KOLDO-520638 format. One line per field, with one value per residue (C-alpha): x, y, z; residue in three letters; residue number from 1. Coordinates in Angstrom, 3 decimals, m for minus. Layout:
BEGIN
u <- c(X_...)
v <- c(Y_...)
w <- c(Z_...)
res <- c(ALA_...)
n <- c(NUM_...)
***
This chain:
BEGIN
u <- c(m17.550_m14.781_m12.456_m12.994_m12.266_m9.052_m7.904_m8.711_m6.821_m3.674_m3.900_m4.560_m1.592_0.645_m0.997_m0.687_2.967_4.253_2.096_1.218_4.285_1.958_3.449_1.923_3.367_1.013_m2.638_m5.266_m8.843_m10.975_m14.262_m16.506_m20.077_m21.923_m24.239_m23.040_m21.281_m17.980_m17.798_m18.609_m15.746_m13.240_m14.168_m13.884_m10.485_m9.341_m10.483_m8.244_m5.285_m5.669_m7.132_m6.197_m7.597_m10.618_m13.455_m16.272_m19.402_m20.151_m23.901_m24.024_m22.474_m23.291_m20.577_m19.629_m18.815_m16.692_m14.657_m14.092_m12.305_m9.501_m9.083_m8.872_m5.681)
v <- c(m2.495_m4.816_m3.543_0.045_m0.970_m2.705_0.297_2.637_0.327_0.668_4.453_4.488_2.223_4.751_7.668_6.040_5.169_8.255_11.105_9.955_7.739_5.219_1.845_m1.410_m0.647_2.305_2.305_4.066_5.223_5.574_7.424_6.805_6.821_4.747_7.433_7.207_4.768_6.645_6.556_2.827_2.204_4.297_2.856_m0.703_0.113_1.518_m1.686_m3.633_m1.297_m1.004_m4.298_m3.610_m0.091_0.983_1.696_3.966_4.445_8.149_7.576_4.916_6.846_10.190_12.751_12.818_9.089_9.553_12.288_10.007_7.482_9.974_10.782_7.165_6.510)
w <- c(m9.889_m8.705_m11.456_m10.258_m6.666_m7.749_m9.752_m6.859_m4.510_m6.616_m6.530_m2.782_m2.094_m3.844_m2.062_1.349_0.775_m1.049_0.253_3.756_4.359_5.983_6.904_8.129_11.583_12.009_12.871_10.811_11.129_8.015_8.268_5.305_4.086_1.558_0.226_m3.356_m5.653_m5.524_m1.730_m1.781_m4.235_m2.298_1.100_m0.202_m1.708_1.637_3.326_0.960_1.513_5.274_6.490_10.129_10.235_12.205_9.786_10.875_8.827_9.213_9.026_11.734_14.617_16.118_15.541_19.202_19.068_15.954_17.662_20.682_18.456_17.905_21.591_22.712_20.764)
res <- c(UNK_UNK_UNK_UNK_UNK_UNK_UNK_UNK_UNK_UNK_UNK_UNK_UNK_UNK_UNK_UNK_UNK_UNK_UNK_UNK_UNK_UNK_UNK_UNK_UNK_UNK_UNK_UNK_UNK_UNK_UNK_UNK_UNK_UNK_UNK_UNK_UNK_UNK_UNK_UNK_UNK_UNK_UNK_UNK_UNK_UNK_UNK_UNK_UNK_UNK_UNK_UNK_UNK_UNK_UNK_UNK_UNK_UNK_UNK_UNK_UNK_UNK_UNK_UNK_UNK_UNK_UNK_UNK_UNK_UNK_UNK_UNK_UNK)
n <- c(1_2_3_4_5_6_7_8_9_10_11_12_13_14_15_16_17_18_19_20_21_22_23_24_25_26_27_28_29_30_31_32_33_34_35_36_37_38_39_40_41_42_43_44_45_46_47_48_49_50_51_52_53_54_55_56_57_58_59_60_61_62_63_64_65_66_67_68_69_70_71_72_73)
***
């Protein structure tokens, strides 16, 4: 699975840079779940791409708490 995470990481790095114009000077919030293998791969790749981001497991917080994260910033 590590090879899939690495490959996904490369694609996400390009996506973050070229499509979202995200830089290391900006903060990020990633909301994810671990309900299936694909979401586990993608969330781990995001963790590698955005090590300083806030990561929120969708299934571990109530939706109201997740929404609050966006209003605090």
